[in-house]
N, C-alpha and C positions, 0 to 999 in steps of 0.2 A: 491254018490253024494258031492263032496266038501262042506263046511257049509261057509255061507258067513260072511262077517269081518265087525265090525263098530269100529270107534272111536269116541265118545264123549267128547266133552269137557264141564265142568260143569254139570258133569253126576253121582254127587252123592246127589243130591236131587231135588226133585221139578219136572220140566219137562224133565231133562234130566235124572235123576233116574228113571221117570216112561219110557221112551223111552228104555235105557238100559234094561229095567226087558221085555218089550213088545219084543224086536227084541231078547231077549236071550231065551225066551217061543216058539217063533217062531223059533228056530234053528241058530240062528247069534251067533259066537263069538266074544265079547264084550269086548274093553275096555275103562273105563273112566277116566277123569283127575277131581279134582277137588282140594278145599282147606280145611283146619281143621280134622274131624275126620274122614278120609275117610274109617278106619275099620270098624270105626260103622257105615256107611251107609245102611247096611241092604242091600246089594245087594245080589243077588244068588251067591253062594261061588265060582263059576267059572268065573264069572265077574273079571277082572284084574283092580284093582283101582290104581291109579299112581297119587300121590300130585304134584300138577305144577299148579304155579300163569300164568293165561292166559294173564299176563302185562307183564311178564318175558321172553324173546328171548331165556335165557339160559335153563328157565323149558320147554319150548316149543319145544328145540331140542333135551332135555332127554326124554321128553314125545314121539316124533317121534321115537326116538331111541326106546326105549319101545316097543310100536307098532311093529316095525319093526321085536323087537326079539321074540314077543309072539304071534303076529298075519300072520308077514310076509308081506301081502300087503292087501289094505282094498276096502271094496266095498262101502261103506258108510263112510263117514267122515260129523258127525256132528257139527256144529261151535254153539254152545249152550251157551259158556260162555260169562258173560256180567255182567255188575254191573248197579243201577240205582243212579243216582244224581236229582230228583227234585228240580225245584226251579225257582223262577223268575233270570232274569240276575241281578238284584243286589244281589243276595243271592248266586251266582256261584264265587268261588275264580281259581284262576288257579290252585291249587292242585286238586281241584274236575273236572275242564275241562280237565286236562290234564288225569286223571284217567278215565276217561270219554272215550277218544279217545285210550288212551294207551291199555285198555281192548277189548272195543267192536270195534275198528277199527282197530288198528295197530295189537292188536294180534291173531284177527282172520284172517287177510291178511295173516302174517308172518305164523300161523300154517296152512294154505292153502298152501303157498308156500313150507314149509317145508315139508309137507306129499305129496305133488305132486307125487316123484318119488314111492309112496306106491299106489299110485291109480292105480286100473286096468282099461283097458279096458271095459268102458259102468259104470263105477261107477258112485256114487253119491254124490254128496256134497249138503248141506241143511246149510243154518244160519238162526236162529234163528233172527228175525227184533223186531218184535212188536212194540207198539205203540211208539211215540215222543210227538205227541201233545198234548196240556194240560199238558205236566210236566215242559215244558221249554225252552227256546231258546237252551241250551246247550244239553239236552237229546236228543232235535228233531231233531238237527244237528248230533248228534251221531249216531241215529238210520238211519237219512236219508242217511248219507253216506254210509250205508251198500247197499242200493237198487242200486245204480250205479253200485258198484263193482261186484254183483251179476249177475245184464246184461251183463257186460264186461268181466269177467269170463267164463259166460255161451259160448259167442261166439269165446273166446280162446282156450277153451277147448273142442270146439265142435268136433275138427278132430281125438281127442282120443276118441270119444264118450260119453264123461265124460258131467254128465247135473248139474248141477247149479241153485237151487232154494233157496228160502225164507220161511220162513213160522211166520207169523206175529199173534200171539195170542193176544187175547183182554183180559178182566179180568179173569184171572186163581186162583184160588183157591192152592198158594202153601207155603211151609212151611214161607217163606219171611214175608209175613204178619202175622204170629204168633211171630214172630221177633220183628216185630214193635208194638206189643201190641193191634194188631186189633182183635178183637173176631169173632168167627165163624159164630155167629150169625149176625155180622154186614156184615160180609163178603157176607154171604148168602141174606142178603137185597138188595146188590148191583142187585143181579139178575130181581130186579123189574125194572131196567133201561135197560134190555137186549129183544129183541125182542124176542128171543125164551125162556126167561123166566128163565135162570138158568147163575149163573157165571160157567165158565168151569171149568175143572178138568185136572191136568196134562196127564191123562191118553188120553185126547181127543185131545192135541197136538201129543203127542206121535204116536197115530193113523195116523195123516197128516204126518207127519215125515217120517214113513213107509211107506205109500202110496207113496210119492216121491221116496224114494229109490227103489220103487217095479219096476217091469217089466211093471205092469199095469199105470206106468207114463212114459213110456221110450220115448216118444213124447214131453214132459213138459221140458223146461228147459228155465230160464232165466224169470222165472214167481216167484210172490210173492201170496203164498196160505194165505189167512184170514181166521184164526178160531176167529170168535169172537162172534157167536150167531148173527149176524146181526147187531151189535154195528157198525155206521156210515155209513151203506149199502145206505142211501137215499143221502150221499155227493157223492157217488161216481157215476163216468160216466160209462154209459152202454154199 
């Protein structure tokens, strides 16, 4: 049986890395993109890691070319790359605004566009959307722009049986918090405000992505899977 293939953007740390490790353990051939010390990411040896800026169309072209060379075609495209620039409207300058949309929206859009020829019939596309509310108007706008894109692309790609969905993590303990100087004790304390009593782990989101990529989700498209431990559940329509 031919192994399934996956391309994961933002796959060298946190949620993307956990997803790469999980899919690899389940027999996928995996390629990830990222920035920084990609060779030191600690991924399994046969996971292909390519340095690419998700906001650069040149880098996106090169990454898709690498995927074509190493994987041939794709069963999963996981668009996980993104940045966070939280803050009130007064604190957001043009550079921060442009960065949010260049990577979170433009970068994801063009990665999907350029990878389309590689997607097998019946393939799965998953976007990481996540929360924008409470993080400022610019973050909310950049995150919110992805959900209409998911729904539109789900309809557009349905004739090829390509499913397009989003996963929206709640509070997840990723290395980004450590880089911000936030202690593990502080992160653990946030779990007191989560109905299920804990902050999420990258592996929790990886399992959700793996499900959306699986045959078990074969009738799910245009949807947004919220993995938050129940945060905000009382505000959602039934």
